[in-house]
N, C-alpha and C positions, 0 to 999 in steps of 0.2 A: 504493500500500500504506500503510495507516494504522499508525502506531507507538503501541502501547498498553502502559502500565505498570500492572500490578495490584499494589497494595500491601496484602498480607494475609498472615496466618499460617494461615488456614483452608484445609487441603488440599482439602476438598470443593469450596470456592468456586473455588480455583485450577484444579482439574480441570474444573469446569463452564465456566470462561472459556476454557480450552484447547480444549474441545470446540466452544464457540460461535465462536471466532475462529481459524479454520484458518490455518496459517502461509502457505498459498499466497496468501491475500488480505490477511492482517494480520501484523504483526510484534508478537507478544505476549510480554512478559516479566513476571516477577513478582519481588517482593522483600519483605522484612519488617523491614529495618533502615534507619536514616537513611544509614548509610555506603554500603550497596549501592544505595540509591535515588539518591543524588547521584553515585555512580560511574556508574550507568546514564545519568544525564543528561549526564555528560561524554562518554560514548561516543557516544550518539545521543539527542538530545532527543525525548521522546515527544510525540505530538500530543495524547493524552488520558491523564490520570491517573485511575485508578479506585481509590478508597481505601475499605477496609473499616473502618467506624467501631469495630469490636470489636478492632482490632489493639492490642496491649499494648506493643509494643517501640518505638514512636515516639510523639511528641507530635503529634497530627494538626494542631492549629491552627498551631503554629510551623512545621511542615513545609510546610503550604499557603502560609504567608506567604513562606517561602524560595523555593518554586516560583514564586510570583507575581512575586517580585522578579527572578528570573533569566529566566523564560520568560513574558513578558507575555501572549502570545496563546494559550498552551496552555490546554486546557480541563480542568477537574477535576470528576469525578463522585464523589459520596459514596454508598456502599452503606450504607443505614440502615433501621432499623425505623420511623423517623419519630418517635421519642419523645425529647423533651428535647435536641434538637440545638442546640448552642451558636449563639447569634444571630450572633456575629461570624464564625464558621465558615460559617454559612448564607449570609452576605452575600458570601463570597469564592469559594464553589464555583459552578460553572456549572449544576449540576443534581443530581438524586438518582436512585438506583436502589434500589427496594425489593425485598427478597428474594422476595416473592410475584410479582414481574413474570415473565411468561412469557419464554422464550428469544428469541422474535422481537422483542419490545418492547425487550429489553436491547440486542440487536444494532442495532436502529433508533436507539435513543438514542445509542449510541456512534458510529454512523455519522454522525448529525447533528452531533455535536460535532467529529468529524474534519473534516467539510466546513466547519464554522464556523472551525476553526483554519486550514484551507487558505486560505479566503477572506480572513481577517484578515491572514494573512501576505502575500498578494498585494496587498491594499489598502495595507498598511504600506509595501511596497516601492515601489508606484506613487506613493503620496503623498509619500514621501521624495524620489524622483527628480523628481517634478513640482515640489516645493517648491524643491529645489536648482536646477533649471533656471530656474524663474521668478525666483528670487533673483538668479542670475547675469545673466539677461537684464535685470533691473531695474538692477543695479549697472552693467552695461555701458552701458545707456541713460543713467543719471544721470551717470556719469563722463564720457561723451562730451558730454553737455549742458554739463557744467562746462568741458570743453575749449573748447567753442564760445563760452564767455562771457568768455574772457580771452586776451590775447597775452603775458602775463607768464610767462617760461620757468620761473621757480621755482615759481609756482603750478601750472603745467601738470604739472611733474614730481611735485609733491605730490599732485595729483589722481590721477595715474597710480598712485602708490604706495598711496594709500588704496584705490583700486579693486582693486588686486592683493591688498591685505591683507584686504579684505572677502570676496573670492571664493576666494582660495587659502590664506589664513592662513599666510603665510610666516614664517620665523624671522629671516631677515636678507636685506637687499638692499644691493648696492653699485652705485651709478650714477656713471659718469664723465660730467660735463656741461661744455659750453663756452658755455652760453647766457646766464648771468646774473651772472657774475663777470668781472673783468678777467683772470683766469687760470683754468685748468682746476681743477675741484674734484671730489673724491670724496665723494658723499653716501652715508652709511651709515645705514640704518634698521634697528634691531635690537630684538629682543624683550628681550635682556639686555645688560648692559654688556660692554665688551671691554677686555682688557688692552692696554697699549701695544705689546707684542710681537705680539699678534694683529692689531691695527690695521695695523702695518707689514707683516705677512704679507698682509693683504687688499689693501693698497695695491700691493704687488709683483704679486700675482695679477691685479688689475684692469688694471694697465699692460700686463702680458703678454697678457691677453685682447684689449685694445685694439689692440696692435701686430700681433697675429695676424690681425686683420681686414684688414690692409693689406700682407700679405707680398708680393703681386704688383703693388702700385700705391703711389703716393705717399701718405705719411701726412699727413692734413690739419693736424694739430697735433702738435708734438713735446712729449712730457711725460716726466717723470722721477719715479719713486716717492719719491725723497729730498726733493723740494720740492712734492709734490702736496698742495694744501690739503684739509683734512678738515672735513666738516660731519657731526656725529653727532646722530642722533635716537634716544634710548634710551627704551623703554617702561617697563622694570622695572630701575632702576639697582641694586637691592639684590642682584641675582643676576648671575653672569658666565658668558659662554660660554668654552669651552676650545677648543683646537685640533681637537677632535673635530668642530667645525662643518664641516671640510673632508671629513668622511665622509658628510655629509648629501647628499640628492639635490639637484641644482641644474639651473637652466636659464639660458641666456645668449642675448642678442640685441642687435644694434646698433639704435640709435635714429636712423634716417635716412629720407630720402625722395628717391629717385632719386640724383642726384649730391650732394645736400646731406646732411651728416653732423652730428648733434647730440649724439651720445654713445653709450654702451652701458650695458647693465644685466645684472647677474647676481643671481639669486634663489636662496636656500637654504631647504630645508625638511626637518625630521627624518623626515617620512613621504614615501614615493615619490610623485612627480607622476604623474597619469594622462594619457592621450592628450588627454582633454578639457581638462585643466589646461594642457597645452602649447599647445593651439589657442587657449584663452582668453588665455594669456600673450602669445602672438605677436600676437593681435588687438589687445589693449590697447596694447601697445608700438607697434604700427604706427599706432594711432589718435592717440597723443600726438604723433607726428611731424607730422601735418597742421597743427594750429594753431601749431606752432613755426615754420612758414613766415611770411613777411611778409604784409601785407595784399594783396599782388599775387596770392596764392594763394587769394583769397576764393572764387573759383569752385569750386575743389576742395573747400572746406569745405562749400559748398552741396550738392554732390554727395554728400558724406558724410552730411549731414543727411537727404537723401532715402533713403539706405541705412538710416539709423537708423529712419526712418518705416516702412520695409519690415519691419525687425526688430520694431517695435511691432505691426504687423499679424500677423506670424508668432506673436508672443507671444499675441495675442488668439485666433488660431486654435488655438494650442497649448492654451490654457486650455479652450476649448470641446471639443476632441477628447478631451483627457485627462480632463476632468470627466465626459464621457460614459462613458469606459472605467472610471472609478472607480465610477460608478453601477451598471454591469453586474453586478459580483459581489455587490452588495448585494441584488439581486432574489432570487436563490435563498436567501439567508439569511432575508430577510423571509418568503418562501414557506414555508420549513421551520418557522419559528417560528409562522406562522399555522396550519399543519397540526397542530402540537403543541397549540396553544391551542384548536383547533376540536374536539379529542377524536377525530379520525379515527385516531389512533395509540393510542387508549385513554384512559381517564379519567385526568386528572392530579390529584394531590393539591393541597391548598391552597398548600403551599410551592412545589410545582412550577409552579403557575400564576403565583405571585409572581415566580419567577425567569425564567420565559419572558417575562413582561411586562417584566422588567428588561432582558432581552436585546433585546426590541423597542425599548425606549427608547435603548439604546446604538447600535443600528443607525440609529435616527433621528439620534443625535448625529453619527455618521459622515456621514450625509447632509448635516447642517448644515455640516460642514467643507467639503464640496464646494460647498454653497450660498454660503459665505463667499467662496470664490474667484470664483464667478460674480457675487456682489454687487459686489465691487470693480470688476469689469469693467463692470457696469451703471452704477456711480457715475461711473467715468471717462468713460463714454459719455453721461452725463446721462439715463439711461433707467430709473432706479430709481423704482418705482411705490409710492406710499403710500396707505393707506386711513385717512384722518384721521376721528376722531369724538370726541365728548365722552366722557371716561372717567375713572376714578379709578386712581391709581397702586398702590393697595393690592392689587388683583387681580394685577397684573404681578409685584409683589414676592413675593406668596404663591406664584405658579406657580414662580418661580425658586427660592424657598426649598424647595419640595417636590421639585423636580428635583435639587437638589444635597444633600439631607439624607443620602442613602445614601453619596454620594461623600465627603462630609466625614467621616462615621463611619468609612469605610474608611481614610481618612488620619489618623484619630484627631485631628480638628480640631473645636474648639467653634465651630459655625456657628449663628448666631441673628440675629434681627431686632430692631430698636428703632424702632418706627413711631409717629409722632405720630397720635393719633386724629383722625378727621373731617377729613382733608385735603381741600381744595377740588379740584374737577375740573380736568383739563388737556385740551387739544385735541391728540390724538396718535394715532399708529398703534400699537396695543398690541403687535402682533407684532414691530415693529421695536424698541420699547423693551425688550421681553423679550430680543431678540437682543443688545442693548447690555449689559443687566445680566447675562445669561448669560456673555458674554465676560469681564466684569469679575470676576464671582465665580469663574469657571473659572480665570482667571489667579491670583486671590488664593489659592485652594486649592492650585494647582500650586506656588506659590513660598512656601507657609507650612509650617514644620516641624510635626511631630506635637506635640500638646499645646498648640498656640497657638490664637488666635481669628481668626475672620473674621466681620465684622458688617455687615449691611445696615441703614442708618439712613435715615429719611425725616422731613422736617419742613417747615413753611411758613416762608419767609424773604422779607423785603423786600430788593430789590437793594442798598439802602444798607447792609444788615447782612451782605452776602455778601462775604467776603474772598477775592480771587483772587490767587495769587502773581504776581509781576512777569513770570515766564517765560511766563505764559499770557494776559496781559492783551490782547495784540494778537489772539490767536486767539479768545478768548472774546467780544470785542466789548464794546459798551456795554450793560449790563443796566439795565432800568428796570421798576419795578413789583414785583408779588409773584411768587414762584417756589416751586415744589415742589423742594426740594433733597434729592437722594438721594446717599448716600455708601456706598462699599464699602471698609471698612477691614480690613487684615490685619496680622499680626505676622510677616511673612515677611522675605525677604532685602533688600527695599528696592531703591532705584535711586539711583545716584550723581547728584548735582545736575546735572552736565554732560550726563547722558544722559536726563534727564526728557523734554525736548522730542522727542528722537529716538524715544521709545517710540511716538509717534503718526505716525511716518513709515512709509510702506509698506516691507515686507520687511526692516525693521530689527530686529536682535536686540539687546536691551538689554544682555546680557552681552557679554564680550570676544569679538570675532570669532575669536580664535585658539582658543577652546574650543567655543563654540556647543553647550553641553551640552543646552540646551533646544531641542527641535525646533519645527517650525511655520514657517508662511510669513511670519509677522509682519504679518498682515492684520487681525487682530481689532480693535486699537485705532484704526487708520486708518478702518476701516468705522464703528466707533462714533462717531468724531469727525464724519464726514460725516452720519450719521443724526441725531445731535443737532443739528447745524447746520441740517438740513432742518426740525427742529422749532422753530427760532428759539431754541434753548437754548444752553447752554455745557457743555463738559466739560474738566476739568483734573485735575491730580494734585499731591499733596504727598507727599514721600517722603524718608526718610533711610536710608542704607545700613545694613543689618543690624538695622534697627529697624522696618521695615514701610512700607507705602504706604497712602494714602487717596485713592481716585478719587472725584471729585465730578461729579454731573450736575445741572444746573439747568434746569428746564422751566417756561415761563411758565404762570401760572394762566389758565384759560379766560376769555375775555372774553364779555360778554353777547350780542354779535352773532353768536356761533358756537354758542350753546346748541342742542343737538339736531341739528346738521348732521352729515352724513357725506359726505366728499369723497375721491375718488381723484385723485391728482396725481403727475405725474412730477417727479423731483428734477432740477433744472438747476443 
């Protein structure tokens, strides 16, 4: 059943829609004020909003903006005579209904928007679930790889804590360890600072938890909360936890392996842990126990590595299966849009054609997200195919500019280009370069506030005149000769200096892992890095927190011996 909200003061129009959308098949409500509109949203979010442009009691543009900010996937149709429709409003609604439309066409239009809404919701859920699963699999793999690289107990416990932080976003952990000091220690990793009284309470609790593990057997080490050494790692010392931390959800586990005991860990979080959280927590704690063994347990470490290789295969299969499932709902959306644009449902007006085409482009963008996930798999397997040919970067920049003009306008961002005329040709795959620039511009717009600028710039530079920050000199390699230098500059939130390199690591979120406000799998920049590497170029970033970022791409100017050639090549 589709939920429809008609926003109108016209009783004749309301009666017409009540007749068209029978309550056995649809849930149709109507309202004529902002208060009743947003009250309706709180009760049950509509799938489709139908707004009468002649309504006097609300400001349509501001109302549409509020709806978009609250319900990203909901569809908005505007009933209009087609005269002097506000451009900004036109760019925000999903379609138009003209009064002269016959009843069947109106029902078909609303039904199509209901289906689009349903498919977007499914796609969002599946994409979020897939991103979270892939992110955790990668964290698990990377953390376990770190375990295998050291037998230092302190480093191993640090790696375990970082892995839990990235995947579970805990507020506080308490770890009793016997492995790297001459005496037992309590390691406290906390989001906020702790008073001395709270530290003493945590010590007492940790000792009790430890002793509870050995109620029916001998305690391996005698410890006392009065002389237990404390190591504190505080992320935000300007704020403090209170005793309410003991009301948070928590998980506890021993760190042991058979008869060998290495310590115990308790983790606190303000939000409830899920079943998957508990399984991941137990898995990671068990994994840190393996490398804490001596070199005599090397065989078991090898067996664990084989298990991780199986996890990698599972991840690869998971990507293939889920990517297929994500593609499936896009097909009916594409078909519906094709039917509309073909005229089989009736002739579309000029504006209607424009917005159907816009919807098609957005479906293509969703497909590109799926392709990004598949691309990283191909890159990891060394099977990425390139179609190199002599080309000019102007065409790529122009395509990216055209694709993002509407998006930038919707975000009220000044988006323009500053290109040097008559740039020399490069030897490249145009599609892959457009993929790189699309990612950079998309990120720039996403992290740039309204009223600010995003600029694409291109120029010819000799390697001697290109300045690469020290952080990227190893990755960029040694540049020699002439390069076409492209930059994407924004005035957004910027990146902390210590996080700039992390931005190019797979599945890494640049912002604090405790918030993860910005979604996504973290694959765009790693893919861009590998694609530019395949072009024998370099990519790097300069950024300052709260002042914006500047991403650079340097591509070598075409040499005479490749003029006119076109080659397909796998990336290794």
